[in-house]
C-alpha positions as CSV (number, residue, x, y, z in Angstrom):
1,M,6.7,-74.6,6.3
2,T,4.2,-73.6,8.9
3,R,6.8,-71.8,11.0
4,L,8.0,-69.9,7.9
5,I,4.4,-68.7,7.1
6,I,4.0,-67.6,10.8
7,F,7.4,-65.8,10.6
8,V,6.4,-64.0,7.4
9,F,3.0,-63.0,8.8
10,V,4.5,-61.7,12.1
11,F,7.2,-59.7,10.1
12,F,4.8,-58.0,7.9
13,S,2.4,-57.3,10.8
14,A,5.2,-55.6,12.7
15,F,6.2,-53.7,9.5
16,Q,2.7,-52.4,9.1
17,L,2.7,-51.2,12.7
18,L,6.0,-49.3,12.2
19,A,5.0,-47.9,8.8
20,Q,2.9,-44.8,9.5
21,D,1.7,-41.6,7.8
22,M,3.0,-38.3,9.3
23,I,1.3,-34.9,9.5
24,L,3.5,-31.8,9.8
25,K,1.6,-29.0,11.4
26,R,2.3,-25.3,11.0
27,S,3.3,-25.3,14.6
28,D,6.1,-27.7,13.7
29,E,4.4,-30.6,15.6
30,I,4.6,-34.0,13.8
31,I,1.7,-36.4,14.2
32,K,2.4,-40.1,13.4
33,C,-0.9,-41.6,12.4
34,K,-2.9,-43.4,9.7
35,I,-4.7,-41.0,7.3
36,K,-8.3,-42.1,6.8
37,E,-9.9,-39.3,4.9
38,I,-8.9,-35.9,3.3
39,G,-11.9,-33.7,2.9
40,L,-12.6,-30.3,1.6
41,D,-11.6,-28.5,4.8
42,E,-10.2,-31.1,7.1
43,V,-8.2,-34.3,7.5
44,K,-9.3,-37.4,9.5
45,Y,-6.9,-39.9,10.9
46,N,-6.3,-42.7,13.5
47,L,-3.7,-42.7,16.2
48,P,-1.9,-45.9,17.0
49,D,-2.7,-45.8,20.7
50,Y,-6.4,-45.5,20.2
51,P,-9.0,-47.9,18.8
52,A,-9.3,-47.9,15.0
53,D,-12.9,-46.6,15.2
54,V,-11.7,-43.4,16.9
55,L,-11.2,-40.7,14.3
56,F,-9.3,-37.5,15.0
57,V,-9.9,-34.4,12.9
58,L,-7.5,-31.6,11.9
59,A,-8.2,-28.5,9.8
60,K,-6.3,-28.4,6.5
61,D,-5.3,-24.8,7.2
62,D,-3.3,-26.1,10.2
63,I,-1.3,-28.5,8.1
64,V,1.9,-27.8,6.1
65,R,2.5,-31.3,4.7
66,I,1.3,-35.0,4.9
67,M,4.0,-37.6,4.3
68,F,2.5,-41.0,3.5
69,E,4.0,-44.3,4.5
70,D,4.8,-45.1,0.8
71,G,6.9,-42.0,0.4
72,R,4.4,-39.8,-1.3
73,E,3.8,-36.2,0.0
74,L,0.9,-33.8,-0.1
75,T,1.4,-30.1,0.7
76,F,-1.2,-27.6,1.9
77,E,-1.6,-23.8,1.8
78,K,-4.0,-21.7,3.7
79,R,-7.1,-20.9,1.7
80,L,-6.6,-17.2,2.2
81,S,-3.1,-17.3,0.6
82,N,-3.5,-20.1,-1.9
83,P,-3.2,-18.7,-5.4
84,A,-5.3,-21.5,-6.8
85,N,-8.4,-20.1,-5.1
86,Y,-8.1,-16.9,-7.2
87,A,-7.7,-18.4,-10.6
88,E,-10.7,-16.5,-11.9
89,N,-9.6,-13.1,-10.6
90,R,-8.2,-10.7,-13.1
91,K,-4.7,-9.8,-11.8
92,N,-3.9,-6.7,-13.8
93,A,-5.5,-3.2,-13.7
94,L,-5.1,0.0,-15.8
95,K,-6.3,3.1,-14.0
96,V,-6.5,6.8,-14.5
97,D,-6.6,9.4,-11.8
98,F,-10.1,10.8,-12.3
99,L,-9.4,14.3,-10.9
100,S,-5.9,14.8,-12.2
101,P,-6.9,16.7,-15.4
102,A,-8.5,19.4,-13.3
103,T,-5.1,20.0,-11.6
104,G,-3.0,20.3,-14.7
105,N,-1.9,16.7,-15.4
106,T,-3.2,13.4,-16.5
107,T,-2.1,10.4,-14.5
108,F,-2.1,6.7,-15.6
109,S,-1.3,3.7,-13.3
110,Y,-0.8,0.0,-13.8
111,E,-1.2,-2.5,-11.0
112,R,-0.3,-6.2,-11.0
113,S,-1.1,-8.7,-8.3
114,L,2.0,-10.8,-7.3
115,K,0.2,-13.1,-4.9
116,P,-2.7,-12.9,-2.4
117,G,-2.2,-9.7,-0.3
118,R,0.6,-8.3,-2.4
119,S,0.8,-6.2,-5.6
120,V,3.0,-3.7,-7.3
121,E,1.9,-0.4,-8.9
122,G,3.6,1.9,-11.4
123,T,2.3,5.4,-12.3
124,L,3.1,7.8,-15.1
125,G,1.9,11.5,-14.9
126,I,1.9,13.8,-18.0
127,I,2.3,17.3,-16.7
128,G,0.5,19.9,-18.9
129,L,-2.1,17.5,-20.2
130,G,-4.9,19.1,-18.3
131,M,-6.4,22.4,-17.2
132,D,-3.9,25.3,-16.9
133,N,-5.8,27.3,-14.3
134,A,-2.8,29.4,-13.3
135,D,-1.7,30.1,-16.9
136,R,1.8,28.8,-16.3
137,N,2.1,26.6,-19.4
138,P,3.6,23.6,-17.5
139,G,5.2,20.6,-19.2
140,G,6.9,17.5,-17.9
141,L,6.6,14.1,-16.4
142,F,6.6,12.3,-13.1
143,V,6.8,8.6,-12.2
144,K,5.9,6.7,-9.1
145,F,6.5,3.1,-8.0
146,G,4.9,1.4,-5.0
147,Y,4.6,-2.0,-3.3
148,K,1.1,-2.6,-2.0
149,F,0.3,-4.6,1.1
150,I,-3.4,-5.4,1.1
151,K,-4.9,-5.8,4.6
152,D,-5.6,-9.3,6.0
153,P,-8.8,-9.9,7.9
154,D,-8.6,-9.0,11.6
155,F,-9.6,-12.6,12.4
156,Y,-9.7,-15.8,10.3
157,L,-12.5,-18.2,9.8
158,R,-12.1,-21.6,8.1
159,G,-12.6,-21.3,4.4
160,M,-12.1,-17.5,4.4
161,Q,-10.5,-15.9,1.3
162,Y,-10.2,-12.4,-0.3
163,A,-13.2,-11.3,-2.2
164,H,-10.8,-10.3,-5.0
165,L,-7.0,-10.2,-5.1
166,L,-7.0,-6.4,-5.7
167,K,-9.8,-5.5,-3.4
168,G,-9.4,-4.1,0.1
169,S,-7.7,-1.6,2.3
170,Y,-4.0,-1.3,1.8
171,V,-0.7,0.5,2.7
172,K,1.8,1.2,0.0
173,P,5.4,2.5,0.4
174,E,6.0,4.6,-2.7
175,I,8.8,6.6,-4.3
176,A,8.3,9.3,-6.9
177,L,10.5,11.5,-9.2
178,G,9.4,14.3,-11.4
179,Y,10.7,16.9,-13.9
180,L,8.8,20.0,-15.2
181,K,9.1,23.4,-16.8
182,R,6.7,26.2,-16.2
183,D,6.4,30.0,-16.5
184,Y,6.9,32.4,-13.7
185,Y,5.9,36.1,-13.6
186,S,7.2,38.6,-11.1
187,W,7.6,42.4,-11.0
188,N,10.6,44.6,-10.7
189,D,9.3,47.3,-8.4
190,K,10.8,50.7,-9.2
191,W,9.5,54.2,-8.4
192,D,10.5,57.6,-9.8
193,D,11.1,60.7,-7.7
194,N,7.4,61.7,-8.0
195,G,6.2,58.4,-6.5
196,N,5.1,56.9,-9.8
197,W,5.7,53.2,-10.4
198,I,8.0,52.6,-13.3
199,G,8.7,48.9,-12.7
200,N,8.2,46.2,-15.2
201,E,6.9,42.6,-15.4
202,I,9.6,39.9,-15.4
203,F,9.0,36.6,-17.2
204,E,11.1,33.5,-16.8
205,R,10.6,29.8,-17.6
206,R,12.1,27.6,-14.9
207,E,12.8,23.9,-14.7
208,A,12.6,21.8,-11.6
209,F,13.3,18.3,-10.4
210,S,11.4,16.9,-7.5
211,G,10.8,13.7,-5.7
212,T,9.1,12.1,-2.7
213,I,9.1,9.0,-0.4
214,Q,5.7,8.5,0.9
215,L,3.5,6.1,2.8
216,V,0.2,5.8,1.0
217,L,-3.0,4.6,2.6
218,G,-6.0,3.7,0.6
219,K,-8.9,1.4,-0.2
220,Q,-9.8,-0.2,-3.5
221,W,-13.1,-1.6,-4.5
222,V,-13.6,-4.1,-7.3
223,F,-16.9,-4.6,-9.1
224,D,-17.7,-7.7,-11.1
225,N,-14.1,-8.5,-11.7
226,V,-14.1,-5.7,-14.3
227,F,-14.2,-2.2,-12.8
228,L,-12.4,-0.7,-9.8
229,I,-12.3,2.5,-7.7
230,D,-9.2,3.4,-5.8
231,L,-9.3,6.2,-3.1
232,Y,-5.9,7.1,-1.5
233,G,-3.9,9.6,0.4
234,G,-0.2,9.7,1.2
235,I,2.3,11.6,3.4
236,G,6.1,11.5,3.5
237,Y,9.2,13.6,2.7
238,G,10.1,15.4,-0.5
239,F,12.6,17.6,-2.2
240,Y,12.6,20.1,-5.1
241,T,15.2,22.2,-7.0
242,D,12.8,25.0,-7.7
243,K,12.9,28.3,-5.8
244,D,9.4,27.9,-4.4
245,P,7.6,25.0,-2.6
246,G,4.1,24.0,-3.7
247,Y,2.3,21.7,-6.0
248,Y,4.4,19.5,-8.3
249,Y,1.3,17.9,-9.9
250,G,1.8,14.3,-8.6
251,Y,2.3,15.6,-5.0
252,A,2.7,18.8,-3.0
253,I,5.9,19.6,-1.1
254,A,6.3,22.1,1.8
255,D,9.3,24.4,2.3
256,N,12.7,22.7,2.3
257,S,13.1,23.6,5.9
258,F,10.3,21.2,6.7
259,P,10.0,19.1,3.5
260,I,6.8,17.3,4.2
261,S,5.0,16.0,1.1
262,V,1.4,15.0,0.6
263,S,-0.6,13.4,-2.2
264,G,-4.1,12.1,-2.8
265,G,-6.6,11.2,-5.5
266,L,-9.4,9.0,-6.8
267,K,-8.5,6.5,-9.5
268,I,-10.9,4.5,-11.7
269,G,-9.8,1.6,-13.8
270,F,-10.5,-1.6,-15.6
271,L,-9.2,-5.1,-14.9
272,M,-7.5,-7.5,-17.3
273,K,-6.2,-11.0,-17.2
């Protein structure tokens, strides 16, 4: 009976030595250990080759997963990219281009955060809903769609996170398409034999399709999780079916022989859940 008790004791002691927790680091290193404490920012553990009173410490941001000896697992995300840390952030925004009515259109945008550092934005511009400074009676629409990459910090400190999901400098690849009609005036120059001008004014209403692919750079500020300001400028390539290059309300396009397009603006908006 005594030998049986000793055998059982030795067996379970050996099993306890073999049964270990494991830490999988982001560098793919695996640490076999005994987890002693999981804190707010770090994990403490023992190593089998060291005395039990020697504690090792590892930052939680360096850990992908902990696999406990009983089969349970615990996964970790970096604080900067962990969606749970932004639960109070409003992730949707409605904006209007503040200066667009002065240039002959009114532009609305909707932005939605997908995850920390990423969002999508769609834009609708109503051509003609604004000042008609050139008296060309424009009408039409343009749409834009972009995927926004919000800049990460240049260096990372433990516990760092975005001030707001939609706040910060960004780069946004963007495509746009537009359709419009507007008036054109020209003159048929004719002269009689005495040198008098007998030409006439020619009126026509033209339609045009246009589009661009741009890289947009900007910075967005968020105030009190309610209000935002978005300042941006873009450059890329464009096309148009009209006879003349120029301003197409959501963007400007140079001559087709060198079809560079540019855009810019100042948006203001409000955030929603």
